[in-house]
MIDOSE-1310 file (N, C-alpha, C; in nm, 2 decimals, decimal comma, always signed):
residues 308
xxxx	+2,45/-0,93/-1,80/+2,40/-0,80/-1,74/+2,26/-0,82/-1,69; +2,24/-0,78/-1,57/+2,10/-0,79/-1,51/+2,02/-0,67/-1,56; +1,91/-0,69/-1,62/+1,82/-0,59/-1,66/+1,72/-0,56/-1,55; +1,67/-0,44/-1,55/+1,58/-0,39/-1,45/+1,45/-0,47/-1,46
xxxx	+1,40/-0,52/-1,34/+1,27/-0,58/-1,34/+1,16/-0,49/-1,30; +1,06/-0,46/-1,39/+0,96/-0,36/-1,36/+0,87/-0,40/-1,25; +0,82/-0,30/-1,17/+0,73/-0,33/-1,06/+0,59/-0,29/-1,10; +0,49/-0,35/-1,03/+0,35/-0,32/-1,04/+0,30/-0,31/-1,19
xxxx	+0,35/-0,41/-1,26/+0,32/-0,41/-1,41/+0,18/-0,41/-1,44; +0,10/-0,50/-1,39/-0,04/-0,51/-1,42/-0,12/-0,38/-1,38; -0,07/-0,32/-1,27/-0,14/-0,20/-1,22/-0,10/-0,08/-1,31; +0,02/-0,08/-1,36/+0,06/+0,03/-1,46/-0,03/+0,02/-1,59
xxxx	-0,04/-0,10/-1,64/-0,13/-0,12/-1,76/-0,27/-0,08/-1,73; -0,32/-0,12/-1,62/-0,46/-0,09/-1,58/-0,49/+0,06/-1,58; -0,40/+0,13/-1,52/-0,43/+0,27/-1,50/-0,38/+0,36/-1,62; -0,28/+0,32/-1,69/-0,22/+0,40/-1,79/-0,29/+0,40/-1,93
xxxx	-0,33/+0,28/-1,97/-0,37/+0,26/-2,11/-0,52/+0,27/-2,12; -0,57/+0,37/-2,19/-0,71/+0,38/-2,22/-0,74/+0,37/-2,37; -0,64/+0,38/-2,45/-0,65/+0,38/-2,60/-0,54/+0,30/-2,66; -0,56/+0,18/-2,71/-0,46/+0,09/-2,76/-0,39/+0,15/-2,89
xxxx	-0,46/+0,25/-2,95/-0,40/+0,32/-3,07/-0,33/+0,45/-3,03; -0,32/+0,48/-2,90/-0,29/+0,61/-2,85/-0,14/+0,64/-2,85; -0,11/+0,76/-2,80/+0,03/+0,81/-2,78/+0,06/+0,82/-2,64; +0,17/+0,76/-2,60/+0,21/+0,75/-2,46/+0,36/+0,80/-2,44
xxxx	+0,39/+0,84/-2,32/+0,53/+0,88/-2,29/+0,57/+0,80/-2,17; +0,68/+0,73/-2,18/+0,75/+0,67/-2,07/+0,87/+0,76/-2,03; +0,85/+0,83/-1,92/+0,95/+0,93/-1,89/+1,08/+0,87/-1,83; +1,07/+0,75/-1,79/+1,19/+0,68/-1,72/+1,21/+0,54/-1,78
xxxx	+1,24/+0,54/-1,91/+1,24/+0,42/-1,99/+1,34/+0,32/-1,94; +1,46/+0,37/-1,89/+1,56/+0,28/-1,84/+1,60/+0,18/-1,95; +1,61/+0,05/-1,91/+1,65/-0,05/-2,01/+1,52/-0,11/-2,08; +1,41/-0,06/-2,05/+1,29/-0,10/-2,12/+1,19/-0,19/-2,05
xxxx	+1,20/-0,20/-1,92/+1,11/-0,29/-1,84/+0,96/-0,27/-1,86; +0,92/-0,15/-1,82/+0,78/-0,12/-1,84/+0,74/-0,10/-1,98; +0,84/-0,04/-2,06/+0,81/+0,00/-2,20/+0,78/-0,13/-2,28; +0,84/-0,24/-2,25/+0,82/-0,36/-2,33/+0,67/-0,41/-2,31
xxxx	+0,63/-0,41/-2,18/+0,49/-0,46/-2,16/+0,39/-0,36/-2,21; +0,42/-0,23/-2,20/+0,33/-0,13/-2,26/+0,31/-0,16/-2,41; +0,42/-0,18/-2,48/+0,41/-0,20/-2,62/+0,34/-0,32/-2,66; +0,35/-0,42/-2,57/+0,28/-0,55/-2,60/+0,12/-0,53/-2,59
xxxx	+0,09/-0,43/-2,51/-0,06/-0,40/-2,49/-0,11/-0,31/-2,60; -0,03/-0,24/-2,66/-0,07/-0,14/-2,76/-0,07/-0,20/-2,90; -0,14/-0,13/-2,99/-0,15/-0,17/-3,13/-0,03/-0,11/-3,21; -0,01/-0,16/-3,33/+0,09/-0,10/-3,42/+0,07/+0,04/-3,46
xxxx	-0,06/+0,09/-3,44/-0,09/+0,23/-3,47/-0,05/+0,32/-3,36; -0,02/+0,27/-3,25/+0,02/+0,36/-3,14/+0,16/+0,42/-3,15; +0,20/+0,51/-3,06/+0,33/+0,56/-3,06/+0,37/+0,58/-2,91; +0,49/+0,54/-2,88/+0,55/+0,57/-2,74/+0,68/+0,64/-2,75
xxxx	+0,69/+0,75/-2,68/+0,81/+0,83/-2,66/+0,88/+0,78/-2,54; +1,00/+0,72/-2,55/+1,07/+0,66/-2,44/+1,19/+0,76/-2,41; +1,19/+0,81/-2,28/+1,29/+0,91/-2,24/+1,37/+0,85/-2,13; +1,50/+0,87/-2,13/+1,59/+0,84/-2,02/+1,71/+0,93/-2,02
xxxx	+1,75/+0,97/-1,91/+1,87/+1,06/-1,90/+2,00/+0,99/-1,92; +2,00/+0,86/-1,90/+2,13/+0,78/-1,91/+2,14/+0,73/-2,05; +2,25/+0,77/-2,12/+2,26/+0,73/-2,27/+2,28/+0,58/-2,28; +2,35/+0,52/-2,19/+2,37/+0,37/-2,21/+2,25/+0,29/-2,19
xxxx	+2,16/+0,34/-2,09/+2,04/+0,27/-2,07/+1,95/+0,28/-2,19; +1,94/+0,40/-2,25/+1,85/+0,42/-2,37/+1,91/+0,34/-2,49; +2,04/+0,32/-2,50/+2,10/+0,24/-2,60/+2,06/+0,09/-2,58; +2,06/+0,05/-2,46/+2,02/-0,09/-2,43/+1,87/-0,11/-2,46
xxxx	+1,79/-0,01/-2,43/+1,65/-0,01/-2,45/+1,62/-0,02/-2,60; +1,69/+0,07/-2,68/+1,68/+0,07/-2,82/+1,71/-0,06/-2,89; +1,82/-0,12/-2,84/+1,86/-0,25/-2,90/+1,76/-0,36/-2,86; +1,71/-0,36/-2,74/+1,62/-0,46/-2,69/+1,49/-0,45/-2,76
xxxx	+1,45/-0,33/-2,81/+1,32/-0,32/-2,87/+1,33/-0,28/-3,02; +1,44/-0,32/-3,08/+1,47/-0,27/-3,22/+1,37/-0,32/-3,32; +1,29/-0,42/-3,29/+1,19/-0,47/-3,38/+1,07/-0,38/-3,38; +1,06/-0,30/-3,28/+0,94/-0,21/-3,27/+0,95/-0,09/-3,35
xxxx	+0,86/-0,06/-3,43/+0,87/+0,06/-3,51/+0,79/+0,18/-3,45; +0,71/+0,16/-3,35/+0,63/+0,26/-3,29/+0,69/+0,32/-3,16; +0,82/+0,33/-3,16/+0,89/+0,39/-3,04/+0,99/+0,50/-3,08; +0,98/+0,61/-3,01/+1,08/+0,72/-3,03/+1,17/+0,72/-2,91
xxxx	+1,30/+0,70/-2,93/+1,39/+0,69/-2,81/+1,46/+0,83/-2,80; +1,46/+0,88/-2,67/+1,52/+1,01/-2,65/+1,61/+1,01/-2,52; +1,73/+1,05/-2,54/+1,83/+1,06/-2,43/+1,82/+1,20/-2,38; +1,74/+1,22/-2,27/+1,73/+1,36/-2,21/+1,67/+1,34/-2,08
xxxx	+1,67/+1,45/-2,00/+1,60/+1,45/-1,87/+1,45/+1,47/-1,88; +1,38/+1,41/-1,79/+1,23/+1,42/-1,81/+1,17/+1,55/-1,77; +1,25/+1,64/-1,72/+1,20/+1,78/-1,70/+1,19/+1,86/-1,83; +1,24/+1,79/-1,94/+1,23/+1,85/-2,07/+1,11/+1,79/-2,15
xxxx	+1,02/+1,73/-2,07/+0,91/+1,65/-2,12/+0,83/+1,72/-2,23; +0,78/+1,83/-2,21/+0,69/+1,90/-2,30/+0,77/+1,94/-2,43; +0,89/+1,98/-2,42/+0,98/+2,02/-2,53/+1,00/+1,89/-2,62; +1,03/+1,78/-2,55/+1,05/+1,65/-2,62/+0,93/+1,61/-2,70
xxxx	+0,81/+1,62/-2,64/+0,69/+1,58/-2,71/+0,67/+1,67/-2,83; +0,68/+1,80/-2,81/+0,66/+1,90/-2,92/+0,76/+1,87/-3,04; +0,89/+1,85/-3,00/+0,99/+1,83/-3,11/+0,96/+1,71/-3,19; +0,89/+1,61/-3,13/+0,85/+1,49/-3,20/+0,71/+1,49/-3,26
xxxx	+0,65/+1,61/-3,26/+0,53/+1,63/-3,33/+0,40/+1,61/-3,25; +0,41/+1,60/-3,12/+0,29/+1,57/-3,04/+0,27/+1,68/-2,94; +0,15/+1,73/-2,94/+0,11/+1,83/-2,85/+0,01/+1,78/-2,74; -0,05/+1,66/-2,77/-0,14/+1,60/-2,68/-0,11/+1,45/-2,68
xxxx	-0,12/+1,39/-2,56/-0,09/+1,24/-2,55/-0,20/+1,18/-2,46; -0,20/+1,04/-2,47/-0,30/+0,97/-2,39/-0,26/+0,92/-2,26; -0,13/+0,92/-2,23/-0,08/+0,87/-2,10/+0,07/+0,90/-2,08; +0,10/+0,93/-1,95/+0,24/+0,96/-1,92/+0,27/+0,87/-1,79
xxxx	+0,39/+0,80/-1,80/+0,43/+0,72/-1,69/+0,57/+0,77/-1,64; +0,58/+0,77/-1,50/+0,70/+0,79/-1,43/+0,73/+0,67/-1,34; +0,84/+0,61/-1,35/+0,88/+0,51/-1,25/+1,01/+0,57/-1,19; +1,01/+0,62/-1,07/+1,12/+0,70/-1,02/+1,22/+0,61/-0,95
xxxx	+1,22/+0,48/-0,96/+1,32/+0,39/-0,90/+1,45/+0,40/-0,98; +1,56/+0,36/-0,91/+1,69/+0,35/-0,97/+1,70/+0,21/-1,04; +1,74/+0,21/-1,16/+1,74/+0,09/-1,24/+1,85/+0,00/-1,19; +1,83/-0,13/-1,21/+1,93/-0,23/-1,18/+2,06/-0,21/-1,26
xxxx	+2,04/-0,16/-1,38/+2,16/-0,14/-1,47/+2,25/-0,03/-1,40; +2,19/+0,08/-1,36/+2,27/+0,19/-1,30/+2,33/+0,15/-1,17; +2,26/+0,07/-1,10/+2,32/+0,02/-0,97/+2,44/-0,08/-0,99; +2,42/-0,17/-1,08/+2,52/-0,28/-1,09/+2,62/-0,27/-1,21
xxxx	+2,59/-0,19/-1,31/+2,67/-0,19/-1,43/+2,72/-0,05/-1,47; +2,68/+0,05/-1,42/+2,72/+0,18/-1,47/+2,86/+0,23/-1,43; +2,90/+0,18/-1,31/+3,03/+0,22/-1,26/+3,04/+0,36/-1,21; +2,92/+0,42/-1,18/+2,91/+0,56/-1,14/+2,89/+0,58/-0,99
xxxx	+2,90/+0,47/-0,91/+2,90/+0,49/-0,76/+2,76/+0,51/-0,70; +2,66/+0,45/-0,76/+2,52/+0,46/-0,71/+2,50/+0,37/-0,59; +2,59/+0,27/-0,57/+2,57/+0,18/-0,46/+2,69/+0,18/-0,36; +2,66/+0,16/-0,24/+2,77/+0,16/-0,14/+2,83/+0,02/-0,14
xxxx	+2,78/-0,08/-0,21/+2,82/-0,21/-0,21/+2,95/-0,23/-0,30; +2,98/-0,13/-0,39/+3,09/-0,14/-0,48/+3,18/-0,02/-0,46; +3,31/-0,04/-0,48/+3,41/+0,07/-0,47/+3,42/+0,13/-0,61; +3,36/+0,24/-0,63/+3,36/+0,31/-0,76/+3,38/+0,46/-0,75
xxxx	+3,41/+0,53/-0,86/+3,42/+0,67/-0,85/+3,29/+0,74/-0,80; +3,30/+0,84/-0,72/+3,19/+0,91/-0,67/+3,13/+1,00/-0,78; +3,04/+0,95/-0,86/+2,98/+1,02/-0,97/+2,83/+1,05/-0,95; +2,76/+0,95/-0,96/+2,61/+0,94/-0,94/+2,53/+1,03/-1,03
xxxx	+2,58/+1,07/-1,15/+2,50/+1,14/-1,24/+2,41/+1,04/-1,32; +2,29/+1,07/-1,34/+2,20/+1,00/-1,43/+2,25/+1,03/-1,58; +2,26/+1,16/-1,60/+2,30/+1,21/-1,74/+2,44/+1,26/-1,73; +2,53/+1,18/-1,80/+2,67/+1,21/-1,80/+2,71/+1,34/-1,88
xxxx	+2,61/+1,40/-1,95/+2,63/+1,53/-2,01/+2,64/+1,64/-1,91; +2,59/+1,62/-1,79/+2,59/+1,72/-1,69/+2,73/+1,71/-1,61; +2,77/+1,82/-1,57/+2,91/+1,83/-1,51/+2,92/+1,80/-1,36; +2,81/+1,83/-1,29/+2,81/+1,82/-1,14/+2,81/+1,68/-1,10
xxxx	+2,91/+1,64/-1,02/+2,92/+1,50/-0,97/+2,91/+1,49/-0,82; +2,89/+1,37/-0,77/+2,88/+1,35/-0,63/+3,01/+1,40/-0,56; +3,13/+1,37/-0,62/+3,25/+1,41/-0,55/+3,27/+1,56/-0,54; +3,21/+1,63/-0,63/+3,21/+1,78/-0,62/+3,13/+1,82/-0,49
xxxx	+3,02/+1,76/-0,47/+2,93/+1,79/-0,36/+3,00/+1,75/-0,23; +3,05/+1,63/-0,22/+3,12/+1,58/-0,10/+3,24/+1,66/-0,06; +3,32/+1,70/-0,16/+3,45/+1,76/-0,13/+3,44/+1,91/-0,12; +3,34/+1,98/-0,18/+3,34/+2,12/-0,19/+3,23/+2,19/-0,12
xxxx	+3,12/+2,12/-0,09/+3,00/+2,19/-0,02/+3,04/+2,23/+0,12; +3,01/+2,35/+0,16/+3,03/+2,40/+0,30/+2,95/+2,30/+0,40; +3,00/+2,30/+0,52/+2,94/+2,21/+0,62/+2,79/+2,23/+0,63; +2,75/+2,35/+0,64/+2,60/+2,38/+0,65/+2,52/+2,32/+0,54
xxxx	+2,57/+2,34/+0,41/+2,50/+2,29/+0,30/+2,50/+2,13/+0,30; +2,62/+2,08/+0,33/+2,63/+1,93/+0,34/+2,53/+1,87/+0,44; +2,53/+1,93/+0,55/+2,44/+1,89/+0,66/+2,29/+1,90/+0,62; +2,26/+2,01/+0,57/+2,12/+2,04/+0,53/+2,07/+1,94/+0,42
xxxx	+2,15/+1,93/+0,32/+2,11/+1,84/+0,21/+2,10/+1,69/+0,25; +2,20/+1,65/+0,32/+2,20/+1,51/+0,37/+2,08/+1,48/+0,46; +2,05/+1,57/+0,55/+1,94/+1,56/+0,64/+1,81/+1,56/+0,57; +1,79/+1,66/+0,48/+1,67/+1,68/+0,41/+1,63/+1,56/+0,32
xxxx	+1,73/+1,51/+0,25/+1,70/+1,40/+0,15/+1,71/+1,26/+0,20; +1,79/+1,24/+0,31/+1,80/+1,11/+0,37/+1,70/+1,08/+0,48; +1,66/+1,19/+0,55/+1,58/+1,18/+0,67/+1,64/+1,08/+0,77; +1,77/+1,08/+0,78/+1,84/+0,99/+0,87/+1,89/+1,06/+0,99
xxxx	+1,88/+1,00/+1,10/+1,92/+1,06/+1,23/+2,07/+1,10/+1,24; +2,15/+1,03/+1,16/+2,29/+1,05/+1,17/+2,35/+1,15/+1,07; +2,26/+1,21/+0,99/+2,31/+1,30/+0,88/+2,40/+1,41/+0,92; +2,37/+1,48/+1,03/+2,45/+1,59/+1,08/+2,59/+1,54/+1,12
xxxx	+2,59/+1,43/+1,19/+2,72/+1,37/+1,24/+2,80/+1,32/+1,12; +2,74/+1,27/+1,02/+2,81/+1,22/+0,90/+2,87/+1,34/+0,82; +2,79/+1,45/+0,81/+2,84/+1,57/+0,75/+2,97/+1,62/+0,81; +2,97/+1,62/+0,94/+3,09/+1,67/+1,02/+3,21/+1,57/+0,99
xxxx	+3,19/+1,44/+0,99/+3,29/+1,35/+0,97/+3,35/+1,36/+0,82; +3,26/+1,39/+0,73/+3,30/+1,41/+0,59/+3,40/+1,53/+0,58; +3,36/+1,64/+0,64/+3,44/+1,76/+0,64/+3,58/+1,73/+0,70; +3,58/+1,66/+0,81/+3,71/+1,63/+0,88/+3,80/+1,55/+0,79
xxxx	+3,74/+1,45/+0,73/+3,81/+1,36/+0,64/+3,87/+1,42/+0,52; +3,79/+1,51/+0,45/+3,83/+1,57/+0,33/+3,94/+1,67/+0,35; +3,96/+1,72/+0,47/+4,07/+1,81/+0,50/+4,20/+1,73/+0,50; +4,19/+1,60/+0,52/+4,32/+1,52/+0,51/+4,35/+1,48/+0,37
xxxx	+4,24/+1,44/+0,30/+4,26/+1,40/+0,16/+4,12/+1,40/+0,09; +4,11/+1,43/-0,04/+3,98/+1,43/-0,11/+3,91/+1,29/-0,10; +3,78/+1,29/-0,09/+3,70/+1,17/-0,09/+3,66/+1,15/-0,24; +3,72/+1,05/-0,30/+3,70/+1,03/-0,45/+3,62/+0,91/-0,49
xxxx	+3,61/+0,81/-0,39/+3,54/+0,69/-0,43/+3,43/+0,66/-0,32; +3,34/+0,57/-0,36/+3,24/+0,52/-0,27/+3,30/+0,45/-0,16; +3,41/+0,37/-0,18/+3,47/+0,30/-0,07/+3,52/+0,39/+0,04; +3,58/+0,51/+0,00/+3,63/+0,61/+0,09/+3,51/+0,66/+0,17
xxxx	+3,40/+0,69/+0,10/+3,28/+0,75/+0,17/+3,22/+0,65/+0,26; +3,21/+0,53/+0,23/+3,16/+0,42/+0,32/+3,25/+0,42/+0,45; +3,38/+0,43/+0,43/+3,47/+0,42/+0,55/+3,44/+0,54/+0,64; +3,41/+0,65/+0,59/+3,38/+0,77/+0,67/+3,25/+0,75/+0,74
xxxx	+3,15/+0,71/+0,67/+3,02/+0,69/+0,73/+3,02/+0,58/+0,84; +3,10/+0,48/+0,82/+3,11/+0,37/+0,92/+3,18/+0,42/+1,05; +3,26/+0,52/+1,04/+3,32/+0,58/+1,16/+3,22/+0,66/+1,24; +3,12/+0,71/+1,17/+3,02/+0,81/+1,23/+2,90/+0,74/+1,28
xxxx	+2,87/+0,61/+1,24/+2,74/+0,55/+1,27/+2,76/+0,42/+1,34; +2,68/+0,39/+1,44/+2,69/+0,26/+1,51/+2,66/+0,14/+1,41; +2,73/+0,03/+1,44/+2,73/-0,08/+1,35/+2,59/-0,13/+1,32; +2,50/-0,13/+1,43/+2,37/-0,18/+1,41/+2,28/-0,10/+1,31
xxxx	+2,32/+0,02/+1,29/+2,24/+0,11/+1,20/+2,30/+0,14/+1,07; +2,42/+0,08/+1,04/+2,50/+0,12/+0,93/+2,44/+0,09/+0,79; +2,37/-0,02/+0,78/+2,32/-0,06/+0,64/+2,21/+0,04/+0,60; +2,11/+0,06/+0,69/+2,00/+0,16/+0,66/+2,06/+0,30/+0,63
xxxx	+2,15/+0,34/+0,71/+2,21/+0,47/+0,70/+2,29/+0,49/+0,57; +2,37/+0,39/+0,54/+2,44/+0,39/+0,41/+2,34/+0,41/+0,29; +2,24/+0,33/+0,29/+2,14/+0,33/+0,18/+2,08/+0,47/+0,17; +2,04/+0,53/+0,29/+1,97/+0,66/+0,29/+2,07/+0,77/+0,25
xxxx	+2,19/+0,77/+0,29/+2,29/+0,87/+0,26/+2,33/+0,87/+0,11; +2,35/+0,75/+0,06/+2,38/+0,74/-0,08/+2,26/+0,79/-0,16; +2,14/+0,76/-0,12/+2,02/+0,81/-0,19/+2,01/+0,96/-0,18; +2,04/+1,02/-0,07/+2,04/+1,16/-0,05/+2,14/+1,23/-0,14
xxxx	+2,26/+1,18/-0,15/+2,36/+1,24/-0,24/+2,31/+1,23/-0,39; +2,26/+1,12/-0,42/+2,20/+1,10/-0,56/+2,09/+1,20/-0,59; +2,00/+1,21/-0,50/+1,89/+1,31/-0,52/+1,94/+1,45/-0,53; +2,04/+1,49/-0,45/+2,10/+1,62/-0,46/+2,17/+1,64/-0,59
xxxx	+2,25/+1,55/-0,63/+2,34/+1,56/-0,75/+2,25/+1,58/-0,88; +2,14/+1,50/-0,88/+2,06/+1,50/-1,00/+1,94/+1,60/-0,99; +1,93/+1,67/-0,88/+1,81/+1,76/-0,86/+1,68/+1,69/-0,89; +1,67/+1,57/-0,83/+1,56/+1,48/-0,87/+1,42/+1,54/-0,83
xxxx	+1,41/+1,60/-0,71/+1,28/+1,65/-0,67/+1,24/+1,78/-0,74; +1,34/+1,86/-0,77/+1,30/+1,98/-0,85/+1,26/+1,94/-0,99; +1,33/+1,84/-1,05/+1,29/+1,80/-1,19/+1,16/+1,73/-1,19; +1,13/+1,65/-1,08/+1,00/+1,59/-1,07/+0,89/+1,69/-1,07
xxxx	+0,90/+1,79/-0,98/+0,80/+1,90/-0,97/+0,77/+1,96/-1,11; +0,88/+2,00/-1,18/+0,87/+2,06/-1,31/+0,80/+1,97/-1,41; +0,84/+1,84/-1,41/+0,78/+1,75/-1,51/+0,63/+1,73/-1,48; +0,59/+1,72/-1,35/+0,45/+1,70/-1,32/+0,37/+1,82/-1,37
xxxx	+0,42/+1,94/-1,36/+0,35/+2,05/-1,41/+0,33/+2,04/-1,56; +0,43/+1,99/-1,63/+0,42/+1,98/-1,77/+0,33/+1,87/-1,82; +0,28/+1,78/-1,74/+0,19/+1,68/-1,78/+0,05/+1,74/-1,81; +0,02/+1,85/-1,74/-0,11/+1,91/-1,75/-0,15/+1,96/-1,89
xxxx	-0,07/+2,04/-1,95/-0,10/+2,08/-2,09/-0,08/+1,97/-2,19; -0,01/+1,86/-2,16/+0,02/+1,76/-2,26/-0,09/+1,65/-2,26; -0,15/+1,62/-2,15/-0,25/+1,51/-2,15/-0,38/+1,56/-2,21; -0,44/+1,48/-2,29/-0,57/+1,51/-2,35/-0,68/+1,48/-2,25
xxxx	-0,80/+1,52/-2,28/-0,91/+1,49/-2,19/-0,92/+1,34/-2,18; -0,92/+1,29/-2,06/-0,93/+1,14/-2,03/-0,79/+1,08/-2,03; -0,69/+1,15/-2,06/-0,55/+1,10/-2,06/-0,51/+1,07/-1,91; -0,42/+0,98/-1,90/-0,38/+0,93/-1,76/-0,24/+0,96/-1,73
xxxx	-0,22/+0,99/-1,60/-0,09/+1,01/-1,54/-0,07/+0,90/-1,44; +0,05/+0,83/-1,45/+0,08/+0,72/-1,35/+0,22/+0,75/-1,30; +0,24/+0,75/-1,17/+0,37/+0,78/-1,11/+0,40/+0,67/-1,00; +0,51/+0,61/-1,01/+0,56/+0,51/-0,91/+0,68/+0,58/-0,84
xxxx	+0,66/+0,59/-0,71/+0,77/+0,65/-0,63/+0,82/+0,55/-0,52; +0,94/+0,58/-0,47/+1,00/+0,49/-0,38/+1,05/+0,56/-0,25; +1,03/+0,69/-0,25/+1,09/+0,77/-0,14/+0,98/+0,86/-0,09; +0,97/+0,88/+0,04/+0,87/+0,96/+0,10/+0,86/+1,10/+0,04
xxxx	+0,97/+1,16/+0,02/+0,97/+1,30/-0,04/+0,91/+1,30/-0,18; +0,95/+1,20/-0,26/+0,89/+1,19/-0,40/+0,74/+1,18/-0,39; +0,70/+1,08/-0,31/+0,56/+1,05/-0,29/+0,48/+1,17/-0,24; +0,54/+1,25/-0,15/+0,47/+1,37/-0,10/+0,45/+1,47/-0,21
xxxx	+0,55/+1,49/-0,30/+0,54/+1,58/-0,41/+0,43/+1,54/-0,50; +0,42/+1,41/-0,54/+0,32/+1,36/-0,62/+0,18/+1,37/-0,56; +0,17/+1,34/-0,43/+0,04/+1,34/-0,36/-0,01/+1,49/-0,35; +0,08/+1,58/-0,32/+0,04/+1,72/-0,31/+0,00/+1,78/-0,44
xxxx	+0,07/+1,74/-0,54/+0,04/+1,79/-0,68/-0,10/+1,75/-0,72; -0,13/+1,62/-0,70/-0,26/+1,57/-0,74/-0,37/+1,62/-0,66; -0,34/+1,64/-0,53/-0,44/+1,70/-0,44/-0,48/+1,84/-0,49; -0,37/+1,92/-0,52/-0,40/+2,06/-0,56/-0,47/+2,06/-0,70
xxxx	-0,43/+1,97/-0,79/-0,49/+1,98/-0,93/-0,62/+1,90/-0,94; -0,66/+1,84/-0,83/-0,80/+1,78/-0,83/-0,90/+1,86/-0,75; -0,86/+1,98/-0,71/-0,94/+2,07/-0,63/-1,00/+2,19/-0,72; -1,12/+2,22/-0,69/-1,18/+2,33/-0,77/-1,15/+2,47/-0,71
xxxx	-1,12/+2,47/-0,58/-1,08/+2,59/-0,51/-0,96/+2,57/-0,42; -0,87/+2,66/-0,43/-0,75/+2,64/-0,34/-0,73/+2,77/-0,25; -0,84/+2,84/-0,23/-0,83/+2,96/-0,14/-0,81/+2,91/+0,00; -0,76/+2,99/+0,09/-0,75/+2,96/+0,23/-0,89/+2,93/+0,29
xxxx	-0,90/+2,83/+0,38/-1,03/+2,79/+0,43/-1,11/+2,90/+0,49; -1,05/+3,01/+0,54/-1,13/+3,12/+0,60/-1,18/+3,22/+0,50; -1,15/+3,20/+0,37/-1,20/+3,30/+0,28/-1,36/+3,27/+0,26; -1,44/+3,38/+0,27/-1,58/+3,36/+0,26/-1,63/+3,32/+0,12
xxxx	-1,56/+3,37/+0,01/-1,59/+3,33/-0,12/-1,46/+3,29/-0,20; -1,48/+3,22/-0,30/-1,36/+3,18/-0,38/-1,31/+3,29/-0,47; -1,19/+3,32/-0,46/-1,13/+3,43/-0,54/-1,02/+3,38/-0,63; -0,98/+3,25/-0,62/-0,87/+3,20/-0,69/-0,90/+3,16/-0,84
xxxx	-1,03/+3,12/-0,86/-1,07/+3,07/-0,99/-1,01/+2,94/-1,04; -0,95/+2,87/-0,94/-0,89/+2,75/-0,98/-0,99/+2,64/-1,01; -0,97/+2,56/-1,12/-1,06/+2,45/-1,15/-0,98/+2,32/-1,15; -1,04/+2,22/-1,11/-0,98/+2,09/-1,10/-0,94/+2,04/-1,24
xxxx	-0,82/+1,99/-1,26/-0,77/+1,94/-1,39/-0,74/+1,79/-1,39; -0,74/+1,73/-1,27/-0,72/+1,59/-1,26/-0,84/+1,53/-1,17; -0,87/+1,41/-1,20/-0,95/+1,33/-1,11/-0,86/+1,21/-1,06; -0,85/+1,21/-0,93/-0,76/+1,10/-0,87/-0,83/+0,97/-0,89
xxxx	-0,75/+0,87/-0,94/-0,80/+0,73/-0,96/-0,76/+0,64/-0,84; -0,66/+0,68/-0,77/-0,61/+0,59/-0,66/-0,63/+0,67/-0,53; -0,73/+0,64/-0,45/-0,76/+0,72/-0,33/-0,64/+0,70/-0,23; -0,59/+0,58/-0,23/-0,46/+0,55/-0,15/-0,36/+0,50/-0,25
xxxx	-0,23/+0,52/-0,23/-0,14/+0,46/-0,32/-0,14/+0,31/-0,33; -0,13/+0,26/-0,45/-0,12/+0,12/-0,48/+0,01/+0,07/-0,45; +0,02/-0,04/-0,37/+0,15/-0,10/-0,33/+0,16/-0,25/-0,38; +0,28/-0,30/-0,39/+0,30/-0,44/-0,44/+0,24/-0,54/-0,34
xxxx	+0,20/-0,65/-0,39/+0,16/-0,76/-0,31/+0,28/-0,83/-0,24; +0,24/-0,90/-0,14/+0,35/-0,98/-0,07/+0,43/-1,07/-0,17; +0,35/-1,13/-0,26/+0,41/-1,22/-0,36/+0,51/-1,15/-0,45; +0,48/-1,02/-0,49/+0,57/-0,95/-0,58/+0,69/-0,91/-0,50
xxxx	+0,68/-0,87/-0,38/+0,79/-0,83/-0,30/+0,88/-0,95/-0,27; +0,83/-1,06/-0,25/+0,91/-1,18/-0,23/+0,99/-1,22/-0,36; +0,93/-1,20/-0,47/+1,00/-1,23/-0,60/+1,08/-1,12/-0,65; +1,06/-1,00/-0,60/+1,13/-0,88/-0,65/+1,14/-0,78/-0,53
xxxx	+1,24/-0,80/-0,44/+1,26/-0,72/-0,32/+1,27/-0,57/-0,35; +1,31/-0,53/-0,47/+1,32/-0,39/-0,51/+1,19/-0,32/-0,51; +1,08/-0,40/-0,51/+0,95/-0,34/-0,52/+0,89/-0,30/-0,39; +0,96/-0,34/-0,28/+0,90/-0,33/-0,14/+0,85/-0,19/-0,11
xxxx	+0,92/-0,08/-0,15/+0,88/+0,05/-0,11/+0,80/+0,13/-0,22; +0,76/+0,06/-0,33/+0,70/+0,12/-0,44/+0,55/+0,17/-0,40; +0,52/+0,29/-0,45/+0,38/+0,34/-0,43/+0,34/+0,40/-0,57; +0,23/+0,35/-0,61/+0,17/+0,40/-0,74/+0,05/+0,49/-0,72
xxxx	+0,06/+0,61/-0,78/-0,06/+0,70/-0,78/-0,09/+0,73/-0,93; -0,23/+0,74/-0,95/-0,27/+0,76/-1,09/-0,39/+0,86/-1,09; -0,40/+0,94/-1,20/-0,50/+1,04/-1,21/-0,54/+1,05/-1,36; -0,66/+1,10/-1,38/-0,71/+1,12/-1,52/-0,74/+1,27/-1,54
xxxx	-0,69/+1,31/-1,66/-0,71/+1,45/-1,70/-0,85/+1,49/-1,73; -0,90/+1,59/-1,66/-1,04/+1,64/-1,69/-1,03/+1,79/-1,72; -1,14/+1,84/-1,78/-1,15/+1,98/-1,82/-1,03/+2,03/-1,90; -0,98/+1,94/-1,99/-0,87/+1,98/-2,08/-0,91/+2,08/-2,19
């Protein structure tokens, strides 16, 4: 089994850890890539809450790190961040990490149809406790919804055309597997563009099924009351829509006033709650991309909690 190789490891450690005895939350623990190096940097007095929506990933992570006594493993979605912290006895923490990339395990070993390179059931759920699957979306969504969601989340020029082809095909027979879906997309898209489009469309379906952007927005809001003064937030994103959400959230929460520019005086009373530590997103070096191609689109943004 190929385990996920973490990206921007040194940068994560640099921006996340301020207290080796502190409390940290890894919101996307996966099979334990970043978690392992974080634990190596922390003392035995520290505590890390490791969260992941996929039960098999968190089981692998637990087994991989079974010698560590300062980890709490939680199988849940990260939009339950604050509740998870409270249930485990923590109201304030020193750092919170999100790595929003899809893990190697989910791609290669889950059998849930996350990749167009394998013929698997159209599932794409991170958390199998949830009922909504990719095949429900593909076979039941009205054309307008299908077109809108694919276009919004893939930002692909062929999204509208693909939506029409999907509707035509499903009228003949249900689209139940990734192989069937790939065949439909191949009919709709010129051969020269097929690989990029397949990647984008599969990504769009995954984002829709798991409500990834909505959950990210909710989780980011929950970091504010959780982080203690001087605590750090670190987010690694791989998609322009994710990065935009993180960028806008940090911009808003690092501003003292959010009134419209034409207001003569401030009436909002908003106070900055973050200090941005990365003026521009941190990206992988050429050497890291060469050794780990999955890192190529990674962008890291970090901020420090102030006025807590």
